[in-house]
N, C-alpha and C positions, 0 to 999 in steps of 0.2 A: 663522460667527456663531452657528449653532445649537449648535455644540459649546461655545462660550464660555458661552452661556446655560445649558446643562446643567451645566457646571462651576460656574457661579455658584450654581445651585440646590443642588448638592452642598455647596458651601462654606457656604451659608446653613444647611443642615441640620447641618453640622459645627459651625458657630458656635452654633446653638441647642442642640445636644447638649452642647457644652462649657459653655454658660451654665447649663443644667440640672444638669450634673454639679457645677458649683461651688455651686449652690444646695443641692443634696443634701448636699454635704460640709459646708457651713456649718450646715445644719439638724442634721446629726449631731453636729457640735461643740457646738451650743447645747444639744441634748438631753443630751449627755455632761456638760456643765457643770452643767445643772440636776440631773442625777442625783447629781453630787458634792455639790451644795448640799443636796439632800434627805438624802444619807447623813450629812452633818454635822448636819443638823437632827435626824435620827433618833438619832444618838449623843448629842446634847444632851438630847433628851427622855428617853433611857435614863438619863443621868447625873442628871437631875432627878427620876427615878422617876415619870415620867408615861407609863405604858404605852399609854394610848389615843392620845396624840400620837405616841409612837414607832411604833405600828402604822400610823397614818395616814401618817407620814413614810416608812415602809418601803414602803407601797403606792405612794406617789408615786415613790419611788426606782425601784421595779420598772417602773412605767409609762414613766418616762423612759429606762430602760435598754432596754426593748423597742422604743421608738420609735427610739432611736439605732441599735439593731441593724438595724431595718427600713430606715432611711435609708442605713446603710452597705451593705446588700445591694443596694439600688437603685442606689447610687452605683457599686458594682462592675460592675453590669450596664451602666451608662452608659459606664464606662471601656472595656468590651469593644466596645460599639457605636462609640465614638469611634475606637478603634484600627482597626476594620473600615472606617469611613468614610475615615480617613486613608489606609489601604492602597488603597482603591478609587479615591481621587483620584489616586493615583500610577500607576494602571493605564491603558494605552492603550485606546481604544475605549469610553470612559466613556459616550458618548452613546447607545450601543447597548443599554445595560442600564438598567432603571428604578432609580431611587434606592430604597434600602431604607426600609421604613416604620420610622422611627427611634423617635419618641416616641409610640408607640401610646397613645391615651387621654390624651395630654397636653393639659391645659386650664389655661392659666396663670391665668385668673380663678378657677377652682375651687380651684386650689392656694393662691392668695393668700387666698381666703375661708376655706379650711380652716386656714391658718396663723393668721389672725385669730381664728378660733373657738378654736383651741388656746391662743392667748395669753390670750384672755378667760377661758377655763376655768381656766387657771393663776392668773390674777389673782384670780378668785373663790375658788379653793382656798386661796390664800395669805391672803386677807382672812379666810376662815373659820378658818383655823389661827391667825391672829393674834387673832381674837376668842376662840377657845377658850383660848389662852394667857392672854389678858387676864382671863378669868373665873376662872382658876385661882388 
């Protein structure tokens, strides 16, 4: 029975790791999409000869590209951890080894709040940019 409980804990960790991996992938995709939108906006500002708006759009483009790259790197680390967990689940003697510390520093509430803050910041930036365009 203890062996089954240990396997269940490993499976829970694997499930949590896979959920986090999926969240990271989705976040990277969203950031890449936002970067493409800002690239389009920058091109539009350049065509309309609005260098201040083009510069602002390029800055936002760079920010989104950096975030996407950061999410992709973390996503790759999670993929490696998931592979290690899957391999460990297939090994006999699982109950004799402690489960690896998988999501070190993982705090789902903090991540959700950070995501809300990023979204709020983007909405403010967009409103500011629209206001600047409206004044032009």
